[in-house]
PANU-21263 format. One record per residue (C-alpha): y, z, x. Coordinates in steps of 0.25 Angstrom, whole numbers, plus 5000, padded with zeros to 4 digits. Example, Ala and Ser with C-alpha at 12.3 -4.5 7.8 and 13.67 -1.06 7.14 Angstrom:
<recs>
v: 4982, w: 5031, u: 5049
v: 4996, w: 5029, u: 5055
</recs>
This chain:
<recs>
v: 4983, w: 5040, u: 4797
v: 4997, w: 5040, u: 4801
v: 5006, w: 5032, u: 4791
v: 5021, w: 5029, u: 4794
v: 5029, w: 5034, u: 4783
v: 5033, w: 5027, u: 4771
v: 5023, w: 5015, u: 4775
v: 5009, w: 5013, u: 4767
v: 4995, w: 5009, u: 4777
v: 4998, w: 4994, u: 4776
v: 5012, w: 4995, u: 4781
v: 5009, w: 5005, u: 4791
v: 4998, w: 4996, u: 4798
v: 5008, w: 4985, u: 4798
v: 5017, w: 4995, u: 4805
v: 5007, w: 4998, u: 4815
v: 5003, w: 4984, u: 4818
v: 5019, w: 4980, u: 4819
v: 5021, w: 4991, u: 4830
v: 5007, w: 4990, u: 4837
v: 5011, w: 4973, u: 4840
v: 5027, w: 4979, u: 4844
v: 5022, w: 4989, u: 4855
v: 5010, w: 4979, u: 4859
v: 5023, w: 4970, u: 4861
v: 5030, w: 4980, u: 4869
v: 5018, w: 4985, u: 4877
v: 5015, w: 4972, u: 4881
v: 5030, w: 4968, u: 4883
v: 5031, w: 4981, u: 4894
v: 5019, w: 4977, u: 4901
v: 5026, w: 4963, u: 4903
v: 5038, w: 4969, u: 4908
v: 5031, w: 4978, u: 4917
v: 5023, w: 4966, u: 4922
v: 5036, w: 4958, u: 4923
v: 5043, w: 4971, u: 4930
v: 5031, w: 4969, u: 4941
v: 5034, w: 4954, u: 4944
v: 5040, w: 4948, u: 4956
v: 5042, w: 4934, u: 4954
v: 5036, w: 4932, u: 4941
v: 5023, w: 4930, u: 4946
v: 5018, w: 4943, u: 4954
v: 5017, w: 4957, u: 4953
v: 5026, w: 4966, u: 4961
v: 5016, w: 4972, u: 4971
v: 5022, w: 4984, u: 4982
v: 5017, w: 4980, u: 4995
v: 5020, w: 4993, u: 5005
v: 5018, w: 4989, u: 5019
v: 5014, w: 4997, u: 5031
v: 5017, w: 4997, u: 5046
v: 5019, w: 5006, u: 5059
v: 5032, w: 5007, u: 5068
v: 5027, w: 5015, u: 5079
v: 5036, w: 5010, u: 5092
v: 5029, w: 5012, u: 5105
v: 5025, w: 5002, u: 5116
v: 5023, w: 4989, u: 5106
v: 5037, w: 4993, u: 5098
v: 5049, w: 5001, u: 5103
v: 5057, w: 5008, u: 5091
v: 5068, w: 4997, u: 5088
v: 5058, w: 4984, u: 5089
v: 5049, w: 4994, u: 5079
v: 5062, w: 4995, u: 5068
v: 5065, w: 4982, u: 5070
v: 5052, w: 4975, u: 5067
v: 5050, w: 4983, u: 5055
v: 5064, w: 4979, u: 5051
v: 5060, w: 4966, u: 5052
v: 5045, w: 4967, u: 5045
v: 5050, w: 4974, u: 5035
v: 5062, w: 4964, u: 5033
v: 5052, w: 4954, u: 5031
v: 5044, w: 4960, u: 5020
v: 5057, w: 4964, u: 5014
v: 5060, w: 4949, u: 5014
v: 5045, w: 4944, u: 5008
v: 5041, w: 4955, u: 4999
v: 5046, w: 4953, u: 4986
v: 5046, w: 4971, u: 4984
v: 5050, w: 4976, u: 4994
v: 5041, w: 4981, u: 5003
v: 5038, w: 4995, u: 5008
v: 5035, w: 4997, u: 5022
v: 5028, w: 5010, u: 5027
v: 5031, w: 5013, u: 5044
v: 5021, w: 5024, u: 5048
v: 5032, w: 5025, u: 5062
v: 5034, w: 5039, u: 5070
v: 5048, w: 5034, u: 5073
v: 5056, w: 5032, u: 5058
v: 5067, w: 5028, u: 5067
v: 5060, w: 5014, u: 5066
v: 5061, w: 5012, u: 5052
v: 5072, w: 5000, u: 5047
v: 5084, w: 5005, u: 5041
v: 5086, w: 4992, u: 5034
v: 5079, w: 4979, u: 5032
v: 5085, w: 4966, u: 5041
v: 5092, w: 4963, u: 5027
v: 5098, w: 4978, u: 5028
v: 5091, w: 4982, u: 5015
v: 5084, w: 4995, u: 5016
v: 5068, w: 4992, u: 5020
v: 5058, w: 5000, u: 5010
v: 5050, w: 5007, u: 5021
v: 5043, w: 5021, u: 5023
v: 5042, w: 5029, u: 5034
v: 5028, w: 5034, u: 5039
v: 5031, w: 5045, u: 5049
v: 5020, w: 5044, u: 5059
v: 5015, w: 5048, u: 5073
v: 5003, w: 5037, u: 5077
v: 4996, w: 5049, u: 5080
v: 4995, w: 5053, u: 5068
v: 4987, w: 5041, u: 5061
v: 4973, w: 5043, u: 5057
v: 4965, w: 5042, u: 5070
v: 4957, w: 5026, u: 5071
v: 4949, w: 5020, u: 5080
v: 4958, w: 5017, u: 5090
v: 4965, w: 5030, u: 5091
v: 4967, w: 5036, u: 5106
v: 4961, w: 5020, u: 5110
v: 4976, w: 5012, u: 5108
v: 4986, w: 5017, u: 5101
v: 4990, w: 5005, u: 5095
v: 4977, w: 5000, u: 5090
v: 4975, w: 5014, u: 5082
v: 4990, w: 5012, u: 5076
v: 4985, w: 5000, u: 5071
v: 4974, w: 5005, u: 5066
v: 4980, w: 5015, u: 5058
v: 4986, w: 5005, u: 5051
v: 4975, w: 5006, u: 5041
v: 4978, w: 5020, u: 5039
v: 4993, w: 5017, u: 5036
v: 4988, w: 5006, u: 5025
v: 4979, w: 5016, u: 5018
v: 4988, w: 5026, u: 5017
v: 4997, w: 5018, u: 5010
v: 4989, w: 5013, u: 5001
v: 4983, w: 5028, u: 4998
v: 4994, w: 5031, u: 4996
v: 4996, w: 5022, u: 4983
v: 5002, w: 5008, u: 4990
v: 4993, w: 4996, u: 4984
v: 4999, w: 4986, u: 4993
v: 5001, w: 4992, u: 5008
v: 5003, w: 4980, u: 5019
v: 5000, w: 4984, u: 5034
v: 5011, w: 4977, u: 5043
v: 5014, w: 4977, u: 5056
v: 5028, w: 4979, u: 5062
v: 5030, w: 4964, u: 5067
v: 5026, w: 4957, u: 5055
v: 5033, w: 4948, u: 5046
v: 5030, w: 4946, u: 5032
v: 5035, w: 4933, u: 5022
v: 5027, w: 4934, u: 5011
v: 5026, w: 4944, u: 4999
v: 5014, w: 4951, u: 5001
v: 5013, w: 4955, u: 4987
v: 5009, w: 4943, u: 4984
v: 4995, w: 4947, u: 4992
v: 4994, w: 4959, u: 4984
v: 4992, w: 4951, u: 4972
v: 4979, w: 4945, u: 4977
v: 4973, w: 4954, u: 4986
v: 4973, w: 4968, u: 4989
v: 4972, w: 4967, u: 5003
v: 4976, w: 4957, u: 5013
v: 4972, w: 4952, u: 5028
v: 4980, w: 4942, u: 5039
v: 4972, w: 4933, u: 5045
v: 4969, w: 4923, u: 5055
v: 4976, w: 4933, u: 5066
v: 4971, w: 4923, u: 5078
v: 4971, w: 4911, u: 5068
v: 4961, w: 4901, u: 5073
v: 4956, w: 4909, u: 5085
v: 4959, w: 4899, u: 5092
v: 4951, w: 4891, u: 5084
v: 4938, w: 4897, u: 5087
v: 4939, w: 4901, u: 5072
v: 4934, w: 4916, u: 5079
v: 4941, w: 4926, u: 5082
v: 4934, w: 4936, u: 5088
v: 4936, w: 4951, u: 5090
v: 4929, w: 4962, u: 5096
v: 4916, w: 4952, u: 5095
v: 4918, w: 4950, u: 5080
v: 4921, w: 4935, u: 5074
v: 4932, w: 4935, u: 5068
v: 4935, w: 4922, u: 5059
v: 4950, w: 4917, u: 5060
v: 4955, w: 4920, u: 5046
v: 4948, w: 4934, u: 5048
v: 4957, w: 4936, u: 5060
v: 4965, w: 4947, u: 5053
v: 4981, w: 4952, u: 5057
v: 4983, w: 4968, u: 5057
v: 4997, w: 4964, u: 5056
v: 4999, w: 4964, u: 5039
v: 4987, w: 4967, u: 5030
v: 4984, w: 4974, u: 5020
v: 4972, w: 4982, u: 5012
v: 4967, w: 4990, u: 5002
v: 4960, w: 5003, u: 5003
v: 4948, w: 4996, u: 5000
v: 4950, w: 4989, u: 5012
v: 4953, w: 4998, u: 5021
v: 4942, w: 5007, u: 5017
v: 4933, w: 4995, u: 5022
v: 4941, w: 4993, u: 5034
v: 4937, w: 5009, u: 5040
v: 4923, w: 5007, u: 5035
v: 4922, w: 4995, u: 5044
v: 4930, w: 5001, u: 5055
v: 4921, w: 5011, u: 5054
v: 4907, w: 5004, u: 5053
v: 4913, w: 4993, u: 5064
v: 4915, w: 5005, u: 5074
v: 4903, w: 5010, u: 5071
v: 4896, w: 5001, u: 5080
v: 4899, w: 5004, u: 5094
v: 4896, w: 4990, u: 5098
v: 4913, w: 4988, u: 5092
v: 4923, w: 4991, u: 5099
v: 4936, w: 4996, u: 5090
v: 4942, w: 4981, u: 5085
v: 4953, w: 4976, u: 5096
v: 4963, w: 4974, u: 5085
v: 4959, w: 4986, u: 5077
v: 4961, w: 4986, u: 5061
v: 4963, w: 4970, u: 5061
v: 4948, w: 4969, u: 5066
v: 4943, w: 4976, u: 5057
v: 4949, w: 4968, u: 5046
v: 4946, w: 4954, u: 5054
v: 4930, w: 4960, u: 5056
v: 4930, w: 4964, u: 5042
v: 4936, w: 4950, u: 5036
v: 4925, w: 4945, u: 5045
v: 4914, w: 4952, u: 5039
v: 4918, w: 4950, u: 5026
v: 4921, w: 4965, u: 5023
v: 4934, w: 4959, u: 5020
v: 4936, w: 4947, u: 5011
v: 4944, w: 4935, u: 5016
v: 4951, w: 4935, u: 5003
v: 4961, w: 4945, u: 5010
v: 4966, w: 4938, u: 5020
v: 4981, w: 4935, u: 5017
v: 4981, w: 4920, u: 5018
v: 4970, w: 4920, u: 5011
v: 4978, w: 4928, u: 4997
v: 4991, w: 4920, u: 5003
v: 4986, w: 4907, u: 5006
v: 4998, w: 4900, u: 5008
v: 5006, w: 4910, u: 5017
v: 5000, w: 4911, u: 5032
v: 5001, w: 4927, u: 5040
v: 5001, w: 4933, u: 5054
v: 5001, w: 4923, u: 5066
v: 4999, w: 4911, u: 5059
v: 5014, w: 4905, u: 5060
v: 5012, w: 4908, u: 5078
v: 5000, w: 4901, u: 5076
v: 4991, w: 4914, u: 5078
v: 4999, w: 4918, u: 5091
v: 5007, w: 4930, u: 5091
v: 5021, w: 4924, u: 5086
v: 5033, w: 4920, u: 5095
v: 5044, w: 4913, u: 5094
v: 5038, w: 4902, u: 5101
v: 5026, w: 4901, u: 5092
v: 5030, w: 4907, u: 5078
v: 5032, w: 4892, u: 5070
v: 5040, w: 4894, u: 5056
v: 5047, w: 4886, u: 5046
v: 5053, w: 4887, u: 5032
v: 5048, w: 4879, u: 5021
v: 5054, w: 4882, u: 5007
v: 5062, w: 4895, u: 5012
v: 5046, w: 4901, u: 5017
v: 5045, w: 4903, u: 5032
v: 5033, w: 4895, u: 5036
v: 5025, w: 4891, u: 5047
v: 5013, w: 4881, u: 5052
v: 5001, w: 4887, u: 5061
v: 4996, w: 4878, u: 5070
v: 4981, w: 4882, u: 5070
v: 4976, w: 4888, u: 5055
v: 4987, w: 4880, u: 5047
v: 4988, w: 4890, u: 5039
v: 4999, w: 4892, u: 5027
v: 5013, w: 4889, u: 5032
v: 5020, w: 4900, u: 5023
v: 5022, w: 4914, u: 5030
v: 5017, w: 4926, u: 5025
v: 5018, w: 4934, u: 5036
v: 5020, w: 4933, u: 5051
v: 5014, w: 4942, u: 5062
v: 5020, w: 4944, u: 5076
v: 5016, w: 4954, u: 5088
v: 5026, w: 4965, u: 5091
v: 5030, w: 4957, u: 5105
v: 5034, w: 4944, u: 5098
v: 5040, w: 4952, u: 5083
v: 5049, w: 4960, u: 5095
v: 5054, w: 4948, u: 5103
v: 5057, w: 4937, u: 5090
v: 5063, w: 4947, u: 5081
v: 5064, w: 4963, u: 5088
v: 5075, w: 4958, u: 5098
v: 5087, w: 4962, u: 5088
v: 5089, w: 4970, u: 5077
v: 5091, w: 4962, u: 5067
v: 5082, w: 4948, u: 5071
v: 5089, w: 4934, u: 5073
v: 5075, w: 4929, u: 5073
v: 5081, w: 4920, u: 5084
v: 5065, w: 4920, u: 5090
v: 5062, w: 4911, u: 5078
v: 5064, w: 4895, u: 5081
v: 5065, w: 4889, u: 5068
v: 5081, w: 4891, u: 5063
v: 5077, w: 4888, u: 5049
v: 5064, w: 4901, u: 5050
v: 5077, w: 4910, u: 5057
v: 5086, w: 4908, u: 5046
v: 5075, w: 4911, u: 5037
v: 5068, w: 4924, u: 5043
v: 5086, w: 4929, u: 5041
v: 5086, w: 4926, u: 5027
v: 5074, w: 4933, u: 5023
v: 5074, w: 4943, u: 5034
v: 5089, w: 4947, u: 5036
v: 5098, w: 4944, u: 5024
</recs>
């Protein structure tokens, strides 16, 4: 038996007991310090969220507008995410990447140089270029997940985010945005491609995150759906599959982001579920947070994100290199946006 020189057996046992306790206390202290170092506000553990988007100038976006849109979208992420986010941009024109945010800081953007024709072929290839590219969103999210990024969020170039999405990932590995068209005219039926869709399951394609197991389910569903000769290609490509799978119970309603963060609204809520314009976007500030109130479903007032379309985003925000937000009618909201995105 090993004994410390000069000590008896009883002293040796006491020596090791004391040092064992000290070692255990030191171990607990180290674990506590690591835990504290990974907390952002005393409550939430830091999560590294990676965002991904496409920037392929063409009919909808020219080079200048693409760069301005990327800059504005990323600036909304910079101001809303507690941890500075990485944005992965797939493009064939590296010059589309902005060199600074609207605040003048350096954006954390990773360029993925890829021609549109280099994406894996999908059912829309050679039929509709735009829908084929949209369907490729699934491929790039999967690629980044397989590279080891745990939390990957698809975000359209014309989407603005005002909530830290790390809050979502503390509660769910996957999220989708529902209620794309509100109550669908009060019909409680958002039928697409002859498939009955409940309004809540009417999914957006602008902002979402799914894990590898869910991606596998989507691919299997797509194969099954298109194997039926009576089914045609969905008009809304990937987001249609999300809607179909929610309706069929293949994806649970619990992954809808308004259920995960029930005090926030997302998508087209602030424009009463229409494409946002200067006249129908009703925003106001309350307790230093951006709010709106829809007249249809009375969703929560705190804004988590706002989805736009390429024409409305260009018209409202991209006429100048540095947006003035003059298209926003409420002057208090204009000042709030300037303070968050420009200051």
